[in-house]
C-alpha positions as MATLAB code, in Angstrom:
seq = 'XXXXXXXXXXXXXXXXXXXXXXXXXXXXXXXXXXXXXXXXXXXXXXXXXXXXXXXXXXXXXXXXXXXXXXXXXXXXXXXXXXXXXXXXXXXXXXXXXXXXXXXXXXXXXXXXXXXXXXXXXXXXXXXXXXXXXXXXXXXXXXXXXXXXXXXXXXXXXXXXXXXXXXXXXXXXXXXXXXXXXXXXXXXXXXXXXXXXXXXXXXXXXXXXXXXXXXXXXXXXXXXXXXXXXXXXXXXXXXXXXXXXXXXXXXXXXXXXXXXXXXXXXXXXXXXXXXXXXXXXXXXXXXXXXXXXXXXXX';
ca = [
      -2.008  -22.809    8.781;
       1.558  -23.512    7.673;
       3.818  -24.842   10.399;
       7.621  -24.761   10.305;
       9.691  -26.855   12.720;
      13.405  -27.094   13.363;
      14.628  -28.806   16.489;
      12.697  -27.229   19.358;
      11.696  -24.163   17.308;
       8.135  -23.962   15.990;
       6.562  -21.275   13.772;
       2.947  -20.986   12.636;
       1.907  -18.875    9.653;
      -1.506  -17.703    8.449;
      -1.132  -16.736    4.768;
      -4.888  -16.363    4.301;
      -5.043  -13.876    7.180;
      -2.819  -11.080    5.955;
       0.406  -13.099    5.731;
       0.423  -13.142    9.540;
       2.470  -15.094   12.050;
       0.226  -17.234   14.251;
       2.914  -18.073   16.818;
       6.648  -18.489   17.327;
       7.756  -20.839   20.087;
      11.049  -22.217   21.278;
      11.083  -25.141   23.706;
       7.430  -24.464   24.442;
       8.021  -20.796   25.299;
       6.003  -18.205   23.365;
       8.499  -15.651   22.062;
       5.649  -13.724   20.460;
       2.200  -13.207   21.988;
      -0.816  -13.801   19.703;
      -2.996  -10.705   20.059;
      -6.424   -9.788   18.693;
      -7.330   -6.175   17.917;
     -10.995   -5.515   17.230;
     -10.057   -2.213   15.552;
      -8.394   -4.198   12.753;
     -11.634   -5.590   11.357;
     -10.005   -7.534    8.524;
      -8.176   -9.717   11.060;
     -11.623  -11.001   12.122;
     -10.701  -10.765   15.800;
      -8.218  -13.596   15.300;
      -5.122  -13.425   17.524;
      -1.946  -12.985   15.482;
       1.649  -12.728   16.688;
       2.958  -10.496   13.895;
       2.106   -9.244   10.425;
       3.615   -7.361    7.453;
       3.203   -3.640    6.892;
       2.857   -3.022    3.141;
       2.796   -0.833    1.117;
       3.412    1.571    4.007;
       4.042    1.468    7.722;
       1.869    3.030   10.413;
      -0.517    5.877    9.589;
      -1.532    8.095    6.693;
      -3.308   11.116    8.149;
      -7.062   10.995    7.424;
      -6.271    8.412    4.757;
      -5.233   11.191    2.367;
      -2.020   12.006    0.524;
      -0.829   13.834   -2.584;
       1.651   12.328   -5.024;
       2.914   13.820   -8.303;
       0.121   16.379   -8.338;
      -2.715   13.901   -7.745;
      -4.778   13.665   -4.545;
      -5.574   10.185   -3.233;
      -7.960    9.050   -0.533;
      -7.774    5.645    1.159;
     -10.414    3.666    2.997;
     -10.170    4.053    6.767;
      -9.242    0.605    8.006;
      -8.836    1.195   11.748;
     -12.106    1.589   13.617;
     -10.683    3.752   16.388;
      -9.293    6.443   14.059;
      -9.912    8.385   10.874;
      -6.411    7.508    9.635;
      -5.489    4.681    7.278;
      -3.098    2.339    9.066;
      -0.444   -0.288    8.287;
      -1.101   -0.530    4.551;
      -3.461   -3.183    3.242;
      -1.320   -6.337    3.227;
      -2.705   -7.362    6.605;
      -6.237   -7.128    5.150;
      -5.618   -9.538    2.295;
      -5.188  -13.233    1.576;
      -1.623  -14.112    0.571;
      -0.678  -16.967   -1.740;
       1.851  -19.655   -0.880;
       4.721  -19.819   -3.370;
       6.580  -22.616   -1.587;
       7.274  -24.063    1.820;
       9.128  -26.884    3.467;
       9.964  -27.790    7.049;
      12.082  -24.693    7.702;
      11.105  -22.064    5.115;
       7.975  -20.534    3.613;
       7.519  -17.930    0.889;
       4.179  -16.166    0.453;
       3.150  -13.338   -1.851;
       0.400  -10.834   -2.487;
      -0.551   -9.260   -5.812;
      -2.563   -6.091   -5.319;
      -4.551   -4.861   -8.331;
      -6.493   -1.604   -7.812;
      -8.734   -2.382  -10.780;
     -10.332   -5.279   -8.881;
     -13.367   -4.569   -6.696;
     -12.721   -1.989   -4.016;
      -8.960   -2.572   -4.027;
      -8.296    0.988   -5.235;
      -9.729    2.277   -1.954;
      -7.095    0.212   -0.135;
      -4.226    1.398   -2.350;
      -4.388    3.084   -5.775;
      -1.297    1.421   -7.322;
      -0.575   -2.160   -8.374;
       2.178   -3.929   -6.444;
       3.531   -7.333   -5.500;
       4.727   -8.076   -1.984;
       6.767  -11.169   -1.126;
       7.502  -12.474    2.363;
      10.098  -15.119    3.126;
      10.196  -16.762    6.563;
      13.240  -18.856    7.476;
      13.213  -20.616   10.829;
      16.493  -21.188   12.689;
      17.149  -23.191   15.828;
      17.650  -19.931   17.716;
      15.932  -17.374   15.535;
      13.853  -16.272   12.590;
      14.588  -14.364    9.382;
      11.829  -12.308    7.764;
      12.718  -11.031    4.308;
      10.428   -8.584    2.522;
      10.224   -7.442   -1.095;
       7.882   -4.815   -2.492;
       7.715   -4.389   -6.279;
       5.888   -1.803   -8.391;
       3.657   -3.651  -10.893;
       1.929   -0.453  -12.020;
       2.565    1.633  -15.131;
       3.153    4.666  -12.885;
       5.628    5.505  -10.177;
       4.336    4.978   -6.657;
       5.464    5.927   -3.123;
       5.918    2.981   -0.765;
       7.230    1.830    2.574;
       7.262   -1.445    4.452;
       7.969   -3.061    7.787;
       7.094   -5.915   10.107;
       4.964   -5.743   13.270;
       5.841   -8.453   15.852;
       4.236   -8.735   19.303;
       7.048   -9.679   21.678;
       6.120  -11.287   24.977;
       6.201   -8.862   27.901;
       7.779   -9.642   31.265;
       7.929   -7.530   34.417;
      11.704   -7.071   34.291;
      12.299   -6.852   30.541;
      14.545   -4.125   29.125;
      14.899   -2.493   25.711;
      18.052   -1.082   24.106;
      18.659    0.563   20.713;
      20.356    3.578   19.153;
      18.643    6.298   17.118;
      19.164    9.949   16.201;
      15.755   11.434   17.075;
      12.120   10.629   17.787;
       8.835   11.898   16.396;
       6.407   13.194   19.014;
       2.712   12.649   18.321;
      -0.408   14.750   18.519;
      -3.782   13.488   19.800;
      -4.415   11.923   16.368;
      -1.206    9.857   16.737;
       0.404   11.673   13.811;
       3.898   13.168   14.195;
       4.004   16.807   15.213;
       7.699   17.457   15.729;
      11.118   15.873   16.038;
      12.706   15.635   19.477;
      16.353   14.875   20.305;
      17.245   11.314   21.252;
      17.833   12.107   24.891;
      16.198   12.032   28.310;
      12.986   10.011   28.333;
      13.532    9.084   24.677;
      17.049    7.682   25.112;
      17.398    3.896   24.957;
      21.117    3.845   24.141;
      21.571    1.976   27.429;
      19.201   -0.867   28.256;
      16.144    0.474   30.098;
      13.306   -1.350   31.851;
      10.091   -1.270   29.851;
       7.957   -1.637   32.982;
       5.562    1.304   33.256;
       6.821    2.997   30.091;
       4.106    4.087   27.679;
       5.246    4.695   24.087;
       3.763    4.675   20.608;
       6.434    6.541   18.673;
       8.641    6.335   15.618;
      12.397    6.740   16.095;
      14.433    8.134   13.183;
      18.024    7.308   12.321;
      17.703    3.882   13.891;
      21.022    2.041   14.004;
      19.517   -1.205   12.707;
      19.823   -3.170   15.943;
      17.648   -3.483   19.048;
      17.760   -5.833   22.027;
      14.979   -6.997   24.306;
      16.309   -8.663   27.456;
      14.346  -10.926   29.783;
      16.533  -11.329   32.911;
      14.192  -13.547   34.931;
      13.529  -15.795   31.945;
      17.240  -15.962   31.154;
      17.249  -14.886   27.525;
      17.501  -11.889   25.217;
      16.120  -11.214   21.751;
      18.138   -9.216   19.252;
      16.644   -7.583   16.174;
      18.952   -6.708   13.292;
      17.615   -5.160   10.102;
      19.014   -4.150    6.721;
      19.531   -0.397    6.088;
      16.253   -0.033    4.162;
      14.577   -0.231    7.582;
      15.842    3.114    8.845;
      13.066    3.737   11.378;
      11.961    1.888   14.488;
       8.421    2.066   15.858;
       8.070    1.149   19.525;
       4.724    0.486   21.176;
       4.537   -0.426   24.838;
       1.752    0.010   27.382;
       1.789   -1.470   30.896;
      -1.650   -3.056   30.505;
      -0.721   -4.958   27.332;
       0.853   -8.450   27.349;
       3.248   -7.511   24.549;
       5.799   -4.960   23.377;
       5.874   -4.131   19.654;
       9.326   -3.287   18.250;
       8.824   -2.699   14.535;
      11.608   -2.343   11.986;
      10.131   -0.118    9.257;
      11.333    1.911    6.300;
       9.158    5.031    6.509;
       8.310    7.439    9.284;
       4.695    7.645   10.449;
       2.606    9.650    7.963;
       5.692    9.844    5.778;
       3.660   10.143    2.573;
       2.464   13.528    3.797;
       5.994   14.740    4.497;
       7.649   14.806    1.057;
       9.603   17.840    2.268;
      11.668   15.640    4.598;
      14.549   13.823    2.950;
      14.658   11.335    5.834;
      10.958   10.386    5.607;
      11.918    6.888    4.466;
       9.372    6.800    1.637;
      10.701    5.119   -1.520;
       9.403    6.236   -4.907;
       9.451    3.145   -7.109;
       9.481    3.450  -10.875;
       7.499    0.779  -12.742;
       9.229   -2.590  -12.567;
      11.510   -1.677   -9.650;
      11.461   -2.889   -6.059;
      12.830   -2.506   -2.556;
      13.763   -5.388   -0.303;
      15.360   -6.105    3.025;
      15.772   -8.688    5.763;
      15.031   -8.560    9.491;
      16.851  -11.078   11.678;
      15.506  -12.089   15.080;
      17.918  -14.070   17.265;
      17.540  -15.565   20.706;
      20.467  -15.796   23.072;
      20.378  -17.575   26.415;
      23.379  -16.447   28.498;
      22.637  -19.082   31.108;
      23.000  -21.808   28.506;
];
């Protein structure tokens, strides 16, 4: 484990376990909740507090997609479903490029010619993660580069598990939301209104969501009134979607800044799918900023 410390802020990283965050604490308080998911076999039932989503976010229906006239099939990596989920970065060991007391940079080189790597993703890429710890926050910067001789379709995002409290609220702006079918794949776009509207802060409480919001404004706020703090999330424009997962029985709320819509690789007809087609040697990058504010001082 790599540990970063600055004042009363403390961050643990697990490069060998999918470039994951082990914990993020401030003054002894867990801002993120380490969570184990037995469906994600490659995490070896180890609790993690967040992890990167590369080279795509969320699901690819039945692990299949078509790109430039070629059909591809991915290994199913989520035991509960037939879909491929969250890319393959979380399944791999990342290398440490550098780290000091307040910053760490890790990277992953994926080569489909090695072993069964082609079943995870058929194109070569490099992913780089930079973590910068602040006294009141954390910056996560992501870069995804095409190292293949062919163009490839990609997306990326970050999946943090924010601590849940009984009175917490969520606020963000978006333009629409994708409703899901039983297979958790998007079936249609609904207006950002009624039960989907979080323009004003709303209690999370009994809310049950696992949906992708389109046209996200790039900012979200989780407030914890009884604990006396709020967490803001601000992301660069490349992260134009927001995935929100919340279930009353879970100890966390996932608020994920991501580039592509769920199953975006199978929706090339949608200009707003958020999938980036990278020519060889090109990349996408962006930063997500998490900041803690304590109104009580």
